[in-house]
C-alpha positions as CSV (number, residue, x, y, z in Angstrom):
1,M,28.1,6.7,-3.5
2,G,27.3,4.8,-0.3
3,N,27.5,7.9,1.9
4,L,25.4,9.8,-0.6
5,I,22.7,7.1,-0.5
6,L,22.8,7.1,3.3
7,F,22.3,10.9,3.3
8,F,19.2,10.7,1.1
9,F,17.9,7.7,3.1
10,A,18.2,9.8,6.3
11,A,16.5,12.8,4.7
12,Y,13.7,10.6,3.5
13,T,13.2,9.1,6.9
14,I,13.1,12.5,8.5
15,L,10.4,13.5,6.0
16,L,8.4,10.4,7.0
17,F,8.6,11.4,10.7
18,V,7.4,14.9,9.9
19,V,4.3,13.4,8.2
20,M,3.9,11.2,11.2
21,W,4.0,14.1,13.6
22,F,1.3,16.0,11.8
23,S,-1.0,13.0,11.3
24,A,-0.7,11.5,14.8
25,R,-1.4,14.6,16.8
26,R,-4.2,13.9,19.3
27,A,-4.3,10.3,18.0
28,D,-6.2,7.8,20.2
29,N,-7.1,4.1,19.8
30,A,-9.9,4.9,17.3
31,S,-7.3,6.8,15.2
32,Y,-5.0,3.8,15.3
33,F,-7.6,1.2,14.3
34,T,-10.0,3.1,12.0
35,G,-8.4,6.6,11.3
36,N,-11.6,7.9,13.0
37,R,-13.2,7.0,9.7
38,K,-12.4,10.5,8.3
39,S,-9.8,9.7,5.6
40,P,-10.4,11.5,2.2
41,W,-11.1,8.7,-0.3
42,F,-8.7,10.1,-3.0
43,V,-5.8,10.1,-0.4
44,V,-6.5,6.5,0.5
45,A,-6.8,5.5,-3.2
46,Y,-3.5,7.1,-4.1
47,G,-1.7,5.8,-1.1
48,M,-2.9,2.3,-1.6
49,I,-0.9,2.2,-4.9
50,G,2.4,2.0,-3.0
51,A,1.0,-0.5,-0.5
52,S,-0.2,-2.8,-3.3
53,L,2.8,-2.5,-5.6
54,S,5.5,-2.8,-2.9
55,G,9.2,-3.7,-3.4
56,V,8.1,-6.9,-5.1
57,T,6.4,-5.2,-8.0
58,F,9.2,-2.6,-8.1
59,M,11.8,-5.4,-8.6
60,S,10.2,-8.7,-9.6
61,V,7.8,-7.5,-12.2
62,P,10.5,-5.8,-14.4
63,G,12.8,-8.7,-13.7
64,D,10.3,-11.4,-14.6
65,V,9.9,-10.0,-18.1
66,A,13.1,-11.9,-18.9
67,N,11.2,-15.2,-18.1
68,I,7.6,-14.7,-19.0
69,H,7.6,-11.5,-21.1
70,F,4.5,-9.4,-20.6
71,T,2.2,-12.3,-19.8
72,Y,2.0,-11.1,-16.2
73,F,-0.4,-8.5,-17.6
74,G,-3.0,-11.2,-17.7
75,I,-3.0,-11.2,-13.9
76,V,-3.3,-7.4,-14.0
77,L,-6.4,-7.6,-16.2
78,G,-7.8,-10.0,-13.6
79,Y,-7.2,-7.4,-11.0
80,I,-9.8,-5.2,-12.5
81,L,-12.5,-7.9,-12.1
82,G,-11.4,-8.5,-8.6
83,Y,-11.6,-4.8,-7.6
84,I,-15.1,-4.5,-9.1
85,T,-16.1,-7.5,-7.0
86,I,-14.7,-5.9,-3.8
87,A,-16.4,-2.6,-4.5
88,Y,-19.9,-4.0,-5.1
89,V,-19.9,-7.2,-3.0
90,L,-17.6,-7.0,0.0
91,L,-17.5,-3.3,0.8
92,P,-21.3,-3.0,1.3
93,I,-21.1,-5.9,3.8
94,Y,-18.2,-4.4,5.7
95,Y,-19.9,-1.0,6.0
96,K,-23.3,-2.4,6.8
97,Q,-21.8,-4.4,9.7
98,N,-19.5,-1.5,10.8
99,V,-16.6,-3.9,11.3
100,T,-13.1,-2.9,12.4
101,S,-11.6,-6.3,11.4
102,V,-13.1,-7.9,8.3
103,Y,-12.9,-11.3,10.1
104,E,-15.6,-10.3,12.4
105,I,-17.9,-11.3,9.6
106,L,-16.9,-14.9,10.0
107,E,-17.9,-14.9,13.7
108,Q,-21.3,-13.5,12.8
109,R,-21.9,-16.4,10.4
110,M,-19.9,-19.4,11.7
111,G,-18.9,-18.7,15.3
112,G,-15.7,-17.8,17.3
113,A,-13.6,-20.7,15.9
114,A,-14.1,-19.5,12.3
115,H,-13.3,-15.9,13.4
116,K,-10.0,-16.9,15.0
117,T,-9.2,-19.3,12.2
118,G,-9.6,-16.6,9.5
119,S,-7.6,-14.2,11.6
120,L,-4.7,-16.6,12.2
121,F,-4.5,-17.5,8.5
122,F,-4.4,-13.8,7.7
123,I,-1.7,-13.2,10.3
124,L,0.4,-16.0,8.8
125,S,-0.2,-14.9,5.2
126,R,0.5,-11.2,5.8
127,L,3.5,-11.8,8.1
128,L,5.2,-14.1,5.5
129,G,4.1,-12.0,2.4
130,S,5.1,-8.6,3.9
131,A,8.3,-9.9,5.4
132,L,9.3,-11.3,1.9
133,R,8.5,-7.9,0.4
134,M,10.5,-6.0,2.9
135,Y,13.4,-8.5,2.7
136,L,13.7,-7.8,-1.0
137,V,14.3,-4.1,-0.3
138,I,16.8,-5.0,2.4
139,F,18.5,-7.6,0.2
140,V,19.1,-5.0,-2.6
141,L,20.4,-2.3,-0.3
142,Q,22.6,-4.8,1.4
143,T,24.1,-6.1,-1.9
144,F,24.7,-2.8,-3.5
145,V,25.3,-0.4,-0.5
146,F,25.8,-1.9,3.0
147,D,28.0,-4.9,2.2
148,A,30.7,-2.6,1.0
149,M,30.4,-0.6,4.3
150,G,30.8,-3.8,6.4
151,I,27.2,-3.5,7.8
152,P,25.6,-7.0,8.3
153,I,22.2,-7.7,6.9
154,W,20.6,-8.3,10.4
155,L,21.6,-4.8,11.4
156,T,20.2,-3.3,8.2
157,A,16.9,-5.2,8.7
158,T,16.8,-4.1,12.4
159,G,17.3,-0.5,11.6
160,M,14.5,-0.4,8.9
161,V,12.0,-2.3,11.1
162,I,12.7,0.1,14.0
163,I,12.0,3.1,11.8
164,I,8.7,1.6,10.6
165,L,7.8,0.7,14.2
166,L,8.4,4.2,15.4
167,Y,6.5,6.2,12.8
168,T,3.4,3.9,13.1
169,F,3.6,3.4,16.8
170,R,1.2,6.3,17.8
171,G,-1.1,7.1,14.9
172,G,-1.4,3.6,13.4
173,I,-3.6,3.5,10.3
174,K,-4.3,7.2,10.5
175,T,-0.5,7.9,9.9
176,V,-0.2,5.1,7.4
177,V,-2.8,6.6,5.1
178,W,-0.8,9.8,4.8
179,T,2.7,8.3,4.7
180,D,1.6,6.0,2.0
181,T,0.8,8.9,-0.2
182,L,4.3,10.2,0.2
183,Q,5.8,6.8,-0.5
184,T,3.6,6.2,-3.6
185,T,4.8,9.6,-5.0
186,F,8.5,8.7,-4.6
187,M,8.0,5.2,-6.0
188,L,6.1,6.3,-9.1
189,A,8.6,9.1,-9.6
190,A,11.4,6.6,-9.5
191,L,9.7,4.4,-12.1
192,I,9.0,7.3,-14.5
193,L,12.4,8.9,-14.1
194,T,14.2,5.6,-14.7
195,I,12.3,5.0,-17.9
196,T,13.1,8.5,-19.1
197,I,16.8,8.1,-18.3
198,I,17.2,4.8,-20.1
199,I,15.4,6.0,-23.2
200,K,17.6,9.1,-23.3
201,Q,20.8,7.0,-22.9
202,L,19.7,4.6,-25.6
203,G,19.3,7.6,-28.0
204,M,16.6,5.9,-30.0
205,P,13.0,6.8,-30.8
206,I,10.3,4.9,-28.9
207,S,9.2,3.2,-32.1
208,D,12.7,1.6,-32.6
209,I,12.9,0.5,-29.0
210,W,9.5,-1.1,-29.3
211,Q,10.5,-3.0,-32.4
212,Q,13.5,-4.4,-30.5
213,M,11.3,-5.4,-27.7
214,K,9.0,-7.2,-30.2
215,A,12.0,-8.9,-31.9
216,G,13.2,-10.2,-28.6
217,G,9.7,-11.6,-27.8
218,H,9.4,-9.5,-24.7
219,T,6.0,-7.9,-25.7
220,Q,4.2,-11.3,-25.7
221,L,1.0,-10.6,-23.7
222,F,-0.7,-14.0,-23.7
223,E,0.5,-17.6,-23.3
224,T,-1.9,-19.8,-25.3
225,D,-0.6,-23.2,-24.2
226,W,-3.0,-24.4,-21.6
227,H,-0.4,-26.7,-20.1
228,Q,1.7,-23.8,-18.9
229,S,1.3,-22.2,-15.5
230,N,1.0,-18.7,-17.1
231,F,-1.7,-19.7,-19.6
232,F,-3.6,-16.5,-20.1
233,V,-7.1,-17.7,-19.0
234,K,-5.5,-19.0,-15.8
235,Q,-3.7,-15.7,-15.4
236,I,-6.9,-13.6,-15.6
237,I,-8.9,-15.8,-13.3
238,S,-6.0,-16.0,-10.9
239,G,-5.5,-12.2,-10.9
240,M,-9.2,-11.8,-10.0
241,F,-9.1,-14.1,-7.1
242,I,-5.7,-12.9,-5.9
243,T,-7.2,-9.4,-5.7
244,I,-10.3,-10.6,-3.9
245,V,-8.3,-12.4,-1.2
246,M,-5.1,-10.3,-1.0
247,T,-7.1,-7.0,-1.0
248,G,-10.8,-7.7,-0.2
249,L,-10.3,-10.4,2.4
250,D,-7.1,-8.9,3.7
251,Q,-7.2,-6.8,6.9
252,D,-4.1,-4.8,5.9
253,M,-5.6,-3.5,2.6
254,M,-9.2,-3.2,3.8
255,Q,-8.3,-1.4,7.0
256,K,-7.2,1.5,4.8
257,N,-10.5,1.4,2.9
258,L,-12.5,1.3,6.1
259,T,-11.0,4.6,7.1
260,C,-13.2,6.3,4.4
261,K,-16.2,8.3,5.6
262,N,-18.8,6.1,4.0
263,L,-19.5,3.3,1.5
264,K,-19.7,5.7,-1.4
265,D,-16.3,7.1,-0.8
266,A,-14.8,3.7,-0.2
267,R,-16.2,2.5,-3.5
268,R,-14.8,5.5,-5.3
269,N,-11.4,4.8,-3.7
270,M,-11.4,1.2,-4.8
271,L,-12.3,1.9,-8.4
272,T,-9.9,4.8,-8.8
273,F,-7.2,2.8,-7.2
274,S,-7.7,-0.1,-9.6
275,G,-7.4,2.1,-12.7
276,I,-4.1,3.7,-11.5
277,L,-2.8,0.3,-10.5
278,V,-3.3,-1.1,-14.0
279,V,-1.3,1.8,-15.6
280,A,1.5,1.4,-13.0
281,N,1.9,-2.3,-13.6
282,A,2.0,-1.7,-17.4
283,L,4.8,0.8,-16.8
284,F,6.7,-1.7,-14.7
285,L,6.4,-4.3,-17.5
286,F,7.6,-1.7,-20.0
287,L,10.5,-0.9,-17.7
288,G,11.4,-4.6,-17.6
289,A,11.6,-4.9,-21.4
290,L,13.5,-1.6,-21.5
291,L,16.1,-2.9,-19.1
292,L,16.7,-5.9,-21.3
293,I,17.0,-3.8,-24.5
294,Y,19.4,-1.5,-22.7
295,A,21.5,-4.5,-21.6
296,Q,21.5,-5.8,-25.1
297,N,22.6,-2.5,-26.7
298,K,25.2,-1.7,-24.1
299,G,26.8,-5.2,-24.0
300,I,25.7,-6.0,-20.4
301,D,25.7,-9.7,-19.7
302,L,22.7,-10.8,-17.7
303,A,22.9,-14.5,-18.6
304,D,24.2,-15.6,-15.2
305,I,21.5,-13.7,-13.3
306,I,18.7,-15.1,-15.5
307,A,20.1,-18.7,-15.4
308,A,20.3,-18.5,-11.6
309,H,16.6,-17.5,-11.4
310,K,17.5,-14.2,-9.7
311,T,15.9,-11.8,-12.1
312,D,15.1,-9.5,-9.1
313,K,18.7,-8.4,-9.5
314,I,18.3,-7.1,-13.1
315,Y,16.9,-3.6,-12.2
316,P,19.3,-2.9,-9.4
317,E,22.3,-4.3,-11.4
318,I,21.7,-1.8,-14.2
319,A,20.6,1.1,-12.0
320,F,23.6,0.9,-9.7
321,N,26.4,-0.1,-12.1
322,H,25.4,1.3,-15.5
323,L,23.1,4.3,-15.3
324,G,25.0,6.7,-13.1
325,V,24.8,8.0,-9.6
326,A,21.6,10.0,-10.1
327,T,19.7,6.9,-11.2
328,A,21.1,4.8,-8.3
329,L,19.8,7.4,-5.9
330,I,16.4,7.5,-7.6
331,F,16.2,3.8,-7.6
332,T,17.1,3.6,-3.9
333,I,14.5,6.1,-2.7
334,G,11.9,4.4,-4.9
335,L,12.7,1.0,-3.5
336,I,12.7,2.2,0.1
337,S,9.4,3.9,-0.5
338,A,8.0,0.7,-1.9
339,G,9.3,-1.4,1.1
340,Y,8.0,1.0,3.7
341,S,4.6,1.4,2.2
342,S,4.1,-2.4,2.3
343,A,5.4,-2.9,5.8
344,D,3.9,0.0,7.7
345,G,0.3,-1.1,7.0
346,T,1.2,-4.7,7.9
347,L,2.4,-3.8,11.4
348,T,-0.9,-1.9,12.0
349,A,-3.1,-4.5,10.4
350,L,-1.5,-7.4,12.3
351,T,-1.8,-5.5,15.6
352,T,-5.4,-4.7,14.8
353,S,-6.2,-8.4,14.0
354,V,-4.6,-9.6,17.3
355,C,-6.4,-7.0,19.3
356,Y,-9.9,-7.4,17.7
357,D,-9.8,-11.1,16.5
358,L,-7.7,-13.0,19.0
359,I,-7.6,-11.3,22.4
360,R,-10.7,-9.2,22.1
361,L,-9.2,-6.0,23.5
362,N,-12.5,-4.4,24.3
363,R,-13.6,-7.3,26.4
364,I,-10.3,-7.3,28.4
365,T,-10.7,-3.8,29.5
366,S,-12.8,-0.7,28.9
367,D,-10.0,1.6,30.2
368,P,-8.6,3.5,27.2
369,K,-5.2,3.9,28.8
370,R,-4.9,0.2,29.5
371,Q,-6.1,-0.6,25.9
372,T,-3.4,1.7,24.6
373,R,-0.7,0.0,26.7
374,I,-1.8,-3.5,25.5
375,R,-2.0,-2.3,21.9
376,R,1.5,-0.9,22.0
377,L,3.0,-4.0,23.5
378,I,1.4,-6.1,20.7
379,H,2.6,-3.6,18.1
380,V,6.2,-4.1,19.3
381,G,5.8,-7.8,19.5
382,I,4.6,-8.0,15.9
383,A,7.6,-5.8,14.8
384,I,10.0,-8.3,16.5
385,L,8.3,-11.3,14.8
386,F,8.4,-9.4,11.5
387,L,12.1,-8.8,11.9
388,I,12.8,-12.5,12.8
389,T,10.9,-13.6,9.7
390,I,13.0,-11.3,7.4
391,I,16.3,-12.5,8.9
392,I,15.3,-16.2,8.5
393,F,14.3,-15.7,4.9
394,S,17.6,-14.0,4.1
395,N,19.1,-17.5,3.9
396,Y,16.6,-18.8,1.3
397,H,16.4,-16.3,-1.5
398,N,16.6,-18.4,-4.7
399,N,13.7,-17.4,-6.9
400,S,11.7,-14.5,-8.2
401,L,10.0,-13.2,-5.1
402,I,6.7,-12.3,-6.8
403,T,6.3,-16.0,-7.6
404,I,7.2,-17.1,-4.1
405,I,4.7,-14.6,-2.6
406,F,1.8,-15.6,-4.8
407,N,2.6,-19.3,-4.2
408,V,2.5,-18.7,-0.4
409,A,-0.8,-16.8,-0.9
410,S,-2.3,-19.8,-2.8
411,Y,-1.9,-21.9,0.4
412,T,-2.6,-19.4,3.1
413,Y,-5.4,-17.3,1.7
414,G,-7.4,-20.2,0.2
415,P,-9.1,-21.2,3.4
416,I,-10.0,-17.5,4.0
417,L,-11.6,-17.4,0.6
418,G,-13.6,-20.6,1.2
419,M,-14.9,-19.3,4.5
420,F,-16.0,-16.0,3.2
421,V,-17.8,-17.6,0.2
422,F,-19.6,-19.9,2.6
423,S,-20.6,-17.0,4.8
424,I,-21.8,-14.6,2.1
425,F,-23.3,-16.9,-0.5
426,T,-25.0,-19.7,1.4
427,K,-27.9,-19.9,3.8
428,R,-26.5,-22.7,5.9
429,S,-25.2,-22.9,9.4
430,I,-22.3,-24.9,10.8
431,K,-23.2,-28.0,12.8
432,I,-19.8,-28.5,14.5
433,P,-17.9,-25.1,14.7
434,A,-14.8,-26.8,16.1
435,L,-14.3,-28.6,12.8
436,V,-13.8,-25.3,10.9
437,P,-10.1,-25.0,11.8
438,V,-9.6,-28.7,10.9
439,I,-11.0,-28.1,7.4
440,A,-9.0,-24.9,7.0
441,I,-5.8,-26.8,7.7
442,L,-6.6,-29.9,5.6
443,S,-7.4,-27.9,2.4
444,P,-3.8,-26.4,1.9
445,I,-2.3,-29.8,2.7
446,L,-4.5,-31.4,0.0
447,C,-3.5,-28.6,-2.4
448,L,0.1,-29.1,-1.7
449,L,-0.2,-32.8,-2.7
450,L,-2.3,-32.0,-5.7
451,N,0.2,-29.5,-6.9
452,R,3.1,-31.9,-6.4
453,F,1.5,-34.6,-8.6
454,S,-0.7,-32.6,-11.0
455,E,1.3,-33.5,-14.1
456,Q,0.9,-37.2,-13.4
457,L,-2.8,-36.9,-12.4
458,L,-4.0,-34.3,-14.8
459,W,-2.5,-35.1,-18.2
460,G,0.5,-32.8,-17.8
461,Y,-1.4,-29.9,-16.3
462,K,0.7,-27.5,-14.2
463,F,-0.9,-25.4,-11.6
464,G,-0.2,-21.7,-11.4
465,F,-1.7,-19.1,-9.1
466,E,-5.2,-20.7,-9.7
467,L,-4.2,-23.2,-7.0
468,L,-5.7,-20.5,-4.7
469,I,-9.1,-21.1,-6.2
470,V,-8.8,-24.9,-5.7
471,N,-7.8,-24.3,-2.1
472,G,-10.8,-22.1,-1.5
473,L,-13.1,-24.6,-3.2
474,L,-11.9,-27.5,-1.0
475,T,-12.5,-25.4,2.1
476,F,-16.0,-24.4,0.9
477,V,-16.9,-28.1,0.1
478,G,-15.6,-29.1,3.6
479,L,-17.8,-26.4,5.2
480,I,-20.8,-27.5,3.2
481,A,-20.2,-31.1,4.5
482,I,-20.4,-30.0,8.2
483,S,-23.3,-27.6,7.8
484,K,-27.1,-27.8,7.7
485,K,-29.9,-25.9,6.1
486,G,-31.1,-22.8,7.9
487,I,-29.0,-19.7,8.5
488,Q,-28.4,-18.6,12.1
489,N,-27.0,-15.1,11.6
490,K,-27.5,-13.2,8.3
491,I,-25.0,-10.7,7.2
């Protein structure tokens, strides 16, 4: 089966390069950074599904049903509120200011130190988050395919990163918009086909399967105990703010939106995308419960996987070892699609952030050829850093990755949230701009301590993903403390 998987992997990669060739013809720096602002909104909306779901949703959301049932859907409901906020609050600002990097907004309001601080926190956040997402894809392929072939994980990781580097190298975001549509199609097809195959193999009507899910407690939508980290009110609020920061304040996701022709198209893109995303997440949750019912009916023991907190393995374990070769191939292509769609935009967005936020490429040189050379060097450097992060993390995989990623986001995106709230919703100016980075660093440290001792300090309360909100609030309060009345630059 390993050789067959490699064949389909190679065929899929060739297809990606065909898409790259057509999309990157006559590409220039404007194509790389903004897609020449000509992307059809419906293509962006559809392609963003794959980028948002990624390998983490593909694996961790179904796997986590074993631990928290359907309560993750509370976060998904919060997503809707978040996307509405992005569509009607953030997008009008970005289009009005005609930004390439969203962190340019911070410089307009708070100065260069805030601009670089926001960018650096984004780079850290996205580098870690996307590397973890890509690692999950590599981890599964390594476990079920490449280990048996004697290929080490560092070589698997290197090969996949090189492929992503090559097909994004020339066209950048213009290519990513189109390759993501291909990858979204394969990922959703894998999801739907897997559900269909399992139902067929179970040989039961949907109503009987649903009754078994209910009997097992898997269909529980809301956790009503406020002490728990997945309490439904916290889930909804957290989902909203996770969406605002990890999409609306994230250069990777917003760079795709900003390739649309105008604000109207970008807003259509965002609202359409949010609706499809909710349905897709619901299907992944259903798949998770379906996998557990399948294991129960076929006598597959998942106790050790669940006890070891490695529920990411449930889907591949059943797909590779119990559902046949066809399902294994479907799963592999779907997983690769999910991994690529997350990582390709990241390389482009991180390169854009370094060029526009940190080194100010336009100020270094006005020569387009020199700008291209510098941009390509940065692109390669980001890819190498991305690869190193994946290899390092391969030694520390001991939990559901979706939980790890959201926990990382709580600490790294919080300061970005606080800075944007200050910039958009206050009419104050910073007295000492050099203190902005200090506040942005202190806020996550205070949150780390608060999370560590929350049960002792807050009557047994356990923080979940809402720690992100607390982090942003601390940053906002700190900025208020070093500001004065009177706005300098209105956005």
